[in-house]
C-alpha positions in Angstrom: 0.0 0.0 0.0 1.4 3.4 -1.0 0.5 6.4 1.1 1.2 10.0 0.3 1.6 12.3 3.4 1.1 16.0 2.9 2.1 18.4 5.7 1.5 22.2 5.5 0.5 23.3 9.0 3.1 26.1 9.4 6.3 27.1 7.6 7.2 23.8 6.1 5.7 22.3 2.9 6.3 18.6 2.9 5.3 15.5 1.0 6.4 11.9 1.8 5.7 8.5 0.2 5.4 5.6 2.6 5.0 2.0 1.5 2.9 0.1 4.1 4.0 1.2 7.6 7.7 0.6 7.3 9.3 1.6 4.1 9.8 5.4 3.6 10.3 5.9 -0.1 10.7 9.7 0.0 10.4 12.6 2.4 10.7 16.0 0.8 10.6 19.3 2.8 10.7 22.9 1.6 11.0 25.3 4.5 10.2 29.1 4.4 12.2 29.6 7.6 14.7 31.9 6.0 11.9 34.3 4.9 10.6 34.6 8.5 14.0 35.0 10.2 14.2 38.8 9.6 10.9 39.3 11.4 11.9 37.2 14.5 9.0 34.8 14.1 6.6 33.1 11.7 4.6 35.5 9.5 1.4 33.6 8.4 1.0 35.3 5.1 4.6 34.5 4.1 4.1 30.9 5.2 0.9 30.4 3.2 2.4 32.0 0.0 5.4 29.8 0.3 3.2 26.7 0.6 1.2 27.8 -2.4 4.4 28.2 -4.4 6.0 25.0 -3.2 3.3 22.3 -2.9 3.4 21.2 -6.6 7.2 20.9 -7.0 7.5 19.3 -3.5 4.9 16.7 -4.5 6.5 16.0 -7.8 9.9 15.6 -6.2 8.4 13.1 -3.6 7.0 11.0 -6.5 10.2 11.2 -8.5 12.4 10.1 -5.6 10.0 7.3 -4.7 10.2 6.2 -8.3 6.4 6.1 -8.7 3.6 7.9 -10.5 0.5 9.3 -9.0 -1.5 6.3 -10.3 0.5 4.1 -7.9 -0.9 5.9 -4.9 -3.3 4.0 -2.6 -4.1 6.7 -0.1 -3.7 10.5 0.4 -3.1 11.6 4.0 -3.1 15.3 4.9 -2.8 17.6 7.9 -6.0 19.4 8.5 -5.1 21.0 11.8 -4.0 22.6 14.0 -1.9 25.2 12.3 -2.0 28.4 10.2 -5.3 28.6 8.3 -3.8 29.7 5.0 -1.1 27.1 4.9 -3.5 24.3 6.0 -6.0 25.3 3.3 -3.4 24.9 0.6 -2.5 21.4 1.7 -6.1 20.2 2.3 -7.3 21.6 -1.1 -4.4 20.0 -2.9 -5.0 16.7 -1.1 -8.7 16.7 -2.0 -8.1 17.5 -5.6 -5.5 14.7 -5.9 -7.7 12.2 -4.1 -10.6 13.0 -6.4 -8.6 13.0 -9.6 -6.7 9.7 -8.9 -9.6 8.0 -7.3 -8.0 7.0 -4.0 -9.2 7.4 -0.4 -8.5 10.6 1.6 -7.6 10.8 5.3 -7.4 14.0 7.4 -4.8 13.8 10.1 -4.4 15.7 13.4 -0.9 17.2 13.2 -0.3 16.7 17.0 -1.2 13.0 16.8 1.1 12.6 13.8 4.1 13.9 15.8 3.7 10.9 18.1 3.4 8.6 15.2 6.8 9.8 13.9 8.2 7.3 16.3 6.5 4.4 14.5 7.8 4.8 10.9 9.4 1.4 10.2 8.5 0.0 13.6 5.4 -1.4 15.3 3.4 0.6 17.8 4.1 -0.2 21.4 1.7 -2.3 23.3 -1.3 -0.1 24.2 -1.7 2.0 26.3 1.2 4.4 26.3 2.0 8.1 27.1 2.5 10.6 24.3 4.5 13.8 24.8 4.2 16.6 22.2 6.7 19.4 22.6 6.9 22.1 19.8 6.7 25.8 19.1 3.0 25.8 19.5 2.1 23.0 21.8 3.2 21.2 25.0 0.9 18.3 25.8 1.0 15.0 27.6 -1.6 12.5 26.3 -2.8 9.1 27.2 -2.9 6.9 24.0 -5.0 3.8 23.9 -6.3 1.8 21.0 -5.8 4.7 18.6 -7.5 7.3 20.8 -5.8 10.3 22.5 -6.8 11.8 25.8 -5.0 14.9 27.0 -3.7 14.7 30.6 -1.7 18.0 30.7 -1.2 21.0 28.5 0.3 24.5 28.6 -1.8 27.3 30.0 0.1 29.9 28.1 3.3 29.8 26.1 4.4 26.4 24.6 7.9 25.3 25.5 9.2 26.0 21.9 7.7 29.5 22.0 9.4 30.2 25.3 12.8 29.2 23.7 12.1 31.5 20.8 11.2 34.5 23.0 14.2 34.0 25.4 16.5 33.8 22.4 15.0 37.0 21.0 15.6 38.8 24.4 19.3 37.7 24.3 19.7 38.8 20.7 20.4 35.3 19.5 18.0 35.2 16.5 15.2 32.9 15.4 14.5 30.1 15.8 15.5 30.0 19.4 15.7 26.3 20.2 18.9 25.3 18.4 20.8 28.4 19.3 19.9 28.2 23.0 20.8 24.5 23.1 24.2 25.4 21.5 24.9 28.2 23.9 23.8 26.1 26.9 26.6 23.6 26.3 29.0 26.4 27.2 27.2 27.5 30.3 26.6 26.4 33.9 23.0 25.1 34.4 23.2 25.6 38.2 24.4 29.2 37.9 21.0 30.8 37.9 17.7 29.5 39.5 14.7 29.8 37.1 11.4 28.0 37.8 8.4 27.1 35.6 4.8 27.7 36.7 3.1 25.1 38.8 -0.6 24.3 39.5 -1.9 22.6 42.7 -4.6 20.4 41.1 -3.0 19.2 37.9 0.2 18.8 35.9 -0.4 21.5 33.3 2.6 23.6 32.1 3.2 27.3 32.2 6.3 28.9 30.6 5.3 32.6 30.5 6.6 33.1 34.1 10.0 31.8 33.4 10.2 33.9 30.3 9.5 37.0 32.4 12.1 35.9 35.0 14.7 35.7 32.3 13.8 39.2 31.1 14.2 40.6 34.6 17.5 38.9 35.1 18.8 40.3 31.8 17.7 43.8 32.8 19.9 43.5 35.9 23.0 42.1 34.1 26.1 44.2 34.1 27.7 42.2 31.3 25.0 40.4 29.4 27.3 39.0 26.7 29.4 37.2 29.4 26.3 35.7 31.1 24.5 34.4 28.0 25.8 30.8 28.2 24.8 30.5 31.9 21.3 32.1 31.2 20.7 29.6 28.3 21.9 26.6 30.3 19.9 27.5 33.4 16.7 28.3 31.4 17.0 25.1 29.4 17.5 23.0 32.6 14.4 24.5 34.2 12.2 23.9 31.2 13.4 20.4 30.5 13.3 19.4 34.2 9.7 20.5 34.4 8.7 18.6 31.3 10.5 15.5 32.3 9.2 15.4 35.9 5.6 15.9 34.9 5.7 13.4 32.0 7.4 10.7 34.0 5.0 11.2 36.9 2.0 10.9 34.7 3.4 7.7 33.1 3.9 6.2 36.5 0.3 7.2 37.6 -1.1 5.6 34.4 1.0 2.4 34.8 2.4 2.5 31.3 5.9 1.4 30.2 6.3 3.5 27.1 6.5 7.2 26.4 6.5 8.3 22.7 7.8 11.9 22.2 7.3 14.1 19.2 7.5 17.7 18.0 10.4 20.1 17.2 11.6 20.4 20.7 12.1 16.6 20.8 15.3 17.3 18.8 16.8 19.0 21.8 19.7 16.8 23.0 19.4 17.7 26.7 15.7 16.8 26.7 16.4 13.5 25.0 19.1 12.7 27.4 17.2 13.6 30.6 13.9 12.0 29.6 15.7 8.8 28.6 17.7 8.7 31.8 14.7 9.3 34.1 12.6 6.8 32.2 15.3 4.1 32.4 15.6 4.6 36.1 11.9 3.8 36.5 11.6 1.0 33.9 10.0 3.2 31.3 11.0 3.0 27.7 11.2 6.4 26.0 10.7 6.5 22.2 12.3 9.4 20.4 12.0 10.0 16.7 15.1 10.5 14.5 15.9 14.2 14.5 14.8 14.6 10.8 11.3 13.4 11.9 11.1 15.6 14.9 10.3 18.7 12.9 7.2 18.9 10.7 7.4 16.4 7.9 5.2 14.4 5.5 6.4 11.0 6.7 4.6 11.3 10.1 1.4 12.3 8.3 1.7 9.3 6.0 2.3 7.0 8.9 -0.6 8.2 11.0 -2.9 8.3 8.0 -2.0 4.7 7.2 -2.9 3.7 10.8 -6.2 5.5 10.6 -7.0 3.9 7.2 -6.2 0.4 8.6 -8.6 1.2 11.6 -11.4 1.9 9.1 -11.3 5.7 9.1 -12.0 7.8 6.0 -12.5 11.5 5.1 -14.7 12.9 2.4 -14.7 16.1 0.3 -16.2 18.1 3.1 -12.8 17.9 4.9 -11.5 21.4 5.6 -8.8 23.2 7.6 -9.3 23.4 11.4 -6.6 25.8 12.7 -7.6 25.4 16.3 -7.9 21.7 16.3 -7.0 20.2 19.7 -5.8 16.9 20.9 
């Protein structure tokens, strides 16, 4: 079975060809990140225009690299939310037109669920149930996954963790996106030098990163030599955010009695998060699944993999499928 995965939720335009659940034939990504960098963040209009310009050549390259024609497709899988409305509409419209013209089924995929399924490209799903952790620029969520369903256990009340990385990097004049540059600077700093804390709630394990962002701002304003202190600020900030995510995720996994945690989203590429989550999990007999770094960021392969799973479970979408930018877990 040949599945085409189409991902256009934000600044990437991606198409992938997946054979069954395990053979990734192609995974093509065109990013508009360079166009957004001068503005210090994602500009929705630029993202949607880039997607409109890129979708056809990216699709054609995905077929070419997979050495197939569109008549070989068995299923079209596409992100329909959450994300930027303009970018999503381009992808959904293209997918519906392709599905109709070729005469193959259409599956709409939740982008957040697909990030978890990035772990299962070429491998079997772990025994149900398991915990899913999505950490990205727009989302921070812990979900309980059972028999193909997803129930949110914890989410962010304000900034997502990736958004906090971007904003702190901007405060420090390190550019955009913030995650990679903060991770790089943190390796030169002392994570115990400054005490930062993330927000906590008495009755649940929800996340809050707006307070730590403000604490970093106040610390910067008091610095006598900010350039000298940047590595320590980055290391201390990263440690606080990662420790909060790891502690809450592991605790929820223990409470639910699961032995697997599947992680996805752009922040899952962070080496410190990968190290600490794997370490804490191993100490408690919990297996932490982490996608290859090339599948951590938005890509068509994860959309194809989750779409394939939905199709096998009997799910289908029709031509009424449309973009849902505020789609939740």
